[in-house]
C-alpha positions in Angstrom: -66.6 50.5 21.2 -67.6 53.6 19.7 -65.6 55.0 16.7 -65.4 58.4 18.7 -62.6 56.6 20.7 -60.6 57.1 17.6 -61.0 60.7 17.0 -60.4 61.4 20.8 -57.0 59.3 20.6 -55.9 61.6 17.7 -56.3 64.6 20.0 -53.8 63.3 22.3 -49.8 63.7 21.9 -49.3 60.0 20.9 -52.5 60.3 18.9 -51.0 63.0 16.8 -47.9 61.1 16.0 -49.9 58.3 15.0 -51.9 60.5 12.5 -48.8 61.8 11.0 -47.6 58.4 10.5 -50.7 57.1 9.0 -50.8 60.0 6.8 -47.3 59.2 5.4 -48.1 55.5 5.1 -51.4 55.9 3.2 -49.5 58.4 0.7 -47.1 55.6 -0.3 -49.9 52.9 0.0 -52.3 54.3 -2.8 -50.6 53.3 -5.8 -53.4 53.0 -8.3 -54.0 55.5 -11.1 -56.0 58.7 -10.7 -58.7 57.2 -13.1 -59.2 54.2 -11.2 -62.0 53.8 -8.4 -60.7 54.0 -4.6 -63.2 53.4 -1.6 -62.5 54.5 1.9 -64.8 53.0 4.3 -65.0 55.2 7.3 -64.4 59.0 7.3 -61.4 60.8 9.0 -62.1 64.4 7.8 -58.3 65.0 7.1 -58.3 62.8 3.8 -56.8 65.7 1.8 -53.5 65.5 3.8 -52.9 62.1 1.9 -54.6 62.3 -1.2 -55.5 65.2 -3.7 -59.2 64.7 -4.1 -59.2 67.1 -7.1 -56.9 64.8 -8.9 -58.3 61.4 -8.0 -62.0 62.4 -8.8 -63.1 58.6 -8.2 -62.0 58.7 -4.7 -65.0 58.0 -2.7 -65.6 58.1 1.2 -68.5 56.0 2.7 -69.5 56.6 6.2 -72.6 56.1 8.2 -72.4 59.5 9.8 -71.3 61.2 6.4 -67.8 62.0 7.9 -64.9 62.9 5.5 -63.2 65.6 3.7 -65.7 68.0 2.3 -63.8 68.3 -0.9 -64.3 64.6 -1.7 -67.0 62.7 -2.9 -69.1 61.1 0.1 -71.7 58.4 0.3 -73.8 58.1 3.4 -74.3 54.1 4.1 -73.6 51.1 6.1 -70.3 49.4 5.7 -71.7 46.1 5.8 -74.3 46.6 3.4 -72.2 48.6 0.4 -74.5 50.2 -2.1 -71.9 49.4 -4.9 -72.0 47.0 -7.7 -69.9 43.8 -7.7 -66.1 43.9 -8.6 -66.6 47.6 -9.4 -63.7 49.1 -7.1 -59.9 49.0 -7.4 -58.8 49.8 -4.1 -60.4 49.7 -0.7 -58.9 51.6 2.5 -60.4 50.5 5.8 -58.9 53.2 8.4 -59.7 52.1 11.7 -63.2 50.5 11.0 -63.4 46.7 11.8 -62.5 47.5 15.6 -65.4 49.6 15.8 -67.9 47.8 13.5 -70.3 45.2 15.1 -71.0 43.8 11.8 -67.2 43.5 10.9 -67.5 39.9 9.3 -70.4 40.9 6.9 -68.2 44.1 6.3 -65.0 42.0 4.9 -67.6 40.1 2.7 -68.8 43.0 1.2 -65.3 44.2 0.7 -64.6 41.0 -1.2 -67.8 41.6 -3.1 -67.1 45.0 -4.5 -63.5 44.8 -5.1 -62.1 43.7 -8.5 -60.0 40.6 -8.9 -56.3 41.7 -8.3 -57.7 44.8 -6.3 -56.1 45.7 -3.1 -57.3 46.5 0.4 -55.5 48.5 3.2 -56.6 47.8 6.7 -55.5 50.0 9.7 -56.3 48.9 13.2 -54.8 49.8 16.6 -52.3 47.4 18.1 -54.5 45.3 20.9 -51.4 45.0 22.9 -50.4 48.7 23.0 -50.1 49.7 26.6 -50.9 53.5 25.7 -53.7 52.7 23.8 -55.3 50.5 26.6 -54.4 53.5 28.9 -56.2 55.9 26.8 -59.2 53.4 26.5 -59.7 53.3 30.2 -59.1 56.9 30.7 -61.9 58.0 28.4 -64.3 55.1 29.5 -67.3 56.6 27.9 -66.0 55.9 24.6 -66.2 52.2 25.4 -68.8 49.7 26.2 -66.6 47.0 28.0 -63.1 46.3 28.9 -62.2 44.0 26.0 -63.4 46.3 23.4 -63.0 45.2 19.9 -59.4 45.5 19.3 -58.4 42.9 16.8 -55.1 41.0 16.6 -53.0 41.2 13.3 -53.0 37.5 12.9 -56.7 37.4 13.0 -57.0 40.0 10.4 -54.7 38.0 8.1 -56.8 34.9 9.0 -60.0 36.6 7.6 -58.3 37.9 4.4 -57.0 34.4 3.7 -60.4 32.8 4.1 -61.6 35.3 1.6 -58.8 34.5 -1.0 -56.9 37.5 -0.3 -53.3 37.5 -0.8 -51.3 39.3 2.2 -48.4 41.2 0.7 -47.2 43.7 3.1 -47.4 44.3 6.9 -46.7 47.5 8.5 -46.5 48.7 12.1 -46.5 52.2 13.5 -43.9 52.9 16.1 -43.6 56.3 18.0 -41.8 57.9 15.4 -41.2 55.5 12.6 -43.0 52.9 10.2 -41.5 49.4 9.9 -42.8 47.7 6.7 -41.9 44.2 5.7 -43.1 41.6 3.1 -45.6 39.2 4.7 -43.6 36.2 4.4 -40.6 38.0 6.4 -42.8 39.7 8.9 -41.2 40.0 12.3 -42.6 39.4 15.7 -45.3 42.2 16.5 -43.7 44.7 18.6 -45.5 45.5 21.9 -44.5 49.2 21.6 -46.4 49.8 18.3 -49.4 52.0 18.5 -51.1 50.6 15.4 -50.6 48.3 12.3 -51.5 48.1 8.8 -52.2 45.1 6.5 -52.2 45.3 2.8 -53.7 42.5 0.5 -54.5 41.6 -3.0 -57.8 39.9 -3.9 -57.0 36.9 -5.8 -59.5 35.1 -8.4 -58.6 31.3 -8.7 -60.3 29.6 -11.8 -60.7 25.6 -11.8 -59.1 24.1 -15.0 -61.7 21.5 -16.2 -60.1 17.9 -16.8 -60.3 16.7 -20.3 -62.7 13.5 -20.2 -60.7 10.4 -21.2 -62.4 8.8 -24.4 -59.7 6.3 -25.8 -58.9 3.7 -22.9 -56.9 1.4 -25.3 -52.8 1.4 -24.9 -51.0 2.8 -27.7 -47.6 1.7 -26.4 -46.4 -1.8 -26.9 -46.0 -3.9 -23.9 -42.6 -4.4 -22.5 -42.7 -8.3 -22.5 -44.1 -8.2 -26.1 -41.2 -6.0 -27.4 -38.7 -8.2 -25.6 -40.1 -11.4 -27.2 -40.1 -10.0 -30.6 -36.4 -8.9 -30.3 -35.5 -12.5 -29.1 -37.2 -14.2 -32.3 -35.3 -11.6 -34.6 -31.8 -12.6 -32.8 -32.8 -16.4 -33.2 -33.3 -16.0 -36.8 
């Protein structure tokens, strides 16, 4: 499925509602300081509506077609081969990218590689069970290459993140006029009426604690039978 489907959907009445909700969500989701490095993979052209690029000077948009707000720093590159050093980014945003990426698994590995430990990732995807998304998908068939497309279930995204040692912290779903956000541990059943969903996770780095080798195998405590026998000898005396 081509990513042009996303921009065509944003032009529909329901797509415009979704865009407004995602702008509101991203404003609240970006909680890092303006001095930290934020990477957005997949340009939207209206990034200035949810972030001040003049204040966040380390905000970078990476897109294969060089899409993105003209006032932001942009890199033209592929998502599955990020031209960045390991552990160099504090936050990564993936706005409707994975469902249009044929190399999504490699892209997720690249996200884990360049993200710093305790850094956060935000993923936005369409709800694969949404009737309205499917209707638009059939209506504009030239934007797609198959009926199934590449819509990704939320549970699958969570499994990918856990496999890469991410801790999923917040889950959100975008309804027609509201955003429902809950902690990952108390996430309700996904609503079929939701147009899209968001997953926020933190990269964890678990270090193994080496075991201290045992050098002295001789027991330092007296045996219970020996202590009892000594006590009986004292009592006899």
